[in-house]
Phi, psi and omega in degrees: 000144178281151177265001181284158181247164175219174187269340182069195180240158173289135178281121176249102183073219184271061181246008185296324179294318178296317179300314180297318180296317180296322178294319178297316179298320184289345178270349181288126188307314185295330181279344177251002180294143184295324179295321178296318179297324178297320178295320178299318180297325177298316177296323179300321179297335178268021175062045176271114180300323181295314178298319180300313183291324179295318177297319179299318179297313179300317182296324182280329188280320187281116179217085179268169171271144175145228192278149172218159183257129179279110176054026183297330181295329177292321177291320178301316179303315180296314183296321178294323177296332178271008176070027170279152169272125186246126172257113182262111180255123183211136179284337182073098179239191181305327185266350176287140186216113181291348173300325183288338184244006185301327183288344183272343188299334180274354185272123182294341180268008182244130176228129176255134177230123177277114184199143175277137180290350173275357184273147174292347178296340178304317179299317180297321179296318179299313182290332180284314187262344177050062183290145175277346178202144172245121171262112181267095174255003183287122181189155161277132193234345188273119185303316181301319178295327180292333177288321180283321186221072182298334181301323178299325182284327175294314182296318183277305192279339178250300181299320180297318178293321176302317180294319177301315181296318179295317179293319180294323179299316178293321180294318183293334178299332182252330183233100190266355176271068183205170176201161178242128174247114184262118184266123182233200193226158174287348183291343179297335182280345183071197181301129173240087189285333179225147178067205182220144183275122173266187186291347178262002180291141182292143174284134176209067186292145185255332184249161174303323177299307182299322179295322179293322178289320177300318179299317181293323177300313180297322180296315179299314182297324179296327178286334173292311184289318187277316186250357179071025180290141180278090183229151177228144182242132176241144177236116188248154176280185182299126176272151168214160180142194182296154167070022181265136182297137185284015165284341177279155191303304189294310177295330176294316179296319178297316178302314182292323178297314181294328185257020174057051178238157178293161184254099184287125180234128183291139174058233181260001176078016184261001178295128187253135178228153175267126189250130178233136178292133190302325181291331173293321176300316180297319177298322178295318179297321178295323178291324175297318177300318185284318192234354183294149181265133181303136178085359182266158172253141177228121171282141179232110182212176184252347185068019182242107179258139174219144174271173188292328175295317179298323176298313179300313182297322179295314181294322178295321179295316179295318185299328181295340178265352186244326183220172174271102183283127185265178195292330185281352183279090179217155177294132178232115180282130183237171180306136184289157175288137176301134177068024186293118178293145182281316188209135168242140178202123184260146166262111184253024183298329184298310182291330178292318183278313186283321185251000176060041177253140174220142174293140184260339190252116175284161188297321182301316179284320182296320183288329175294316178297323180294311180301315182295324179299316180292326176293322181279349184231056182295337177293341176301312179295323182295335182277359180252158174288130184299325181295331178285345178270318191255341186287133177277130179240174172073033180254003182291000000 
């Protein structure tokens, strides 16, 4: 029997015995083994209702605390279109959502493995599948959560990266046709009140989240210099687009607009961020994989800054053409986040010149596509815990 836990289902009437039985079954090692799941997926491709329902049950029940992937499903979608074989490793947390990956289950080039990046199983996975590249998008990412529970961010973003590096080091000793791309954030630079931060700009993180990512960046680079590991580090601006958890600003605002709720904006709403459409970010990562130089840092941004009031006004304008906006949908200024940085802004000239990458999606088109995706995929919100959508965090 496994020692891992799961969330189970809410009991509706006399369903407690069924709930208990399902939890017991899901803890049996052979039924949660990755090879067994692969066989189940094969049956699913042959339209087996039993296999389909068992996968659905497993996907809904397992909800651990820990690592999550930022927009990893968008990158998976791109890689599969390019005919790569993709191994998706995810611990499955509150922000992981199988709705985002449901379309991949029929793809023979897609394999999902439930695993914590702090686990020694990472090494076994590397030696079994022999990947030519690791994209490390596993991280705790929400700044407000890092204020409430910084320990989770230390365990995932620092300790987890250390474990990946140790496992990768052993793997690289035997299989040298590989590389690691570590995905990080513009928040490591802290406030950039004037101009734009290039790759030589000093790190000055303000939040526990940003500090944990800065630590992981330094750790990865140290393994490049000390052990000769083939790794590249990218620092990206704020992403927006499909499949983003509504703890983030834009999907939260869209959710509130659709559900006739006020639009909470921190402080005076003048905090400025650089916004990049997620699919452009994914294209940049693919270009880094193809042409990036080992040991280098690459900023990935759009050069488009907007403050939070401007984001609200843009979404409200779009919504008037798509839905009937009701009376409660108004900007509501709330208590600011502790240590809230005023402005982030990247200089992305290096990746544009050296790797010949440019963002393709302007904000006006990207935000319209984003709003429409959430309207067309209302079941996405239904698959999440409501408290994770509406609860305010980071006020300590």
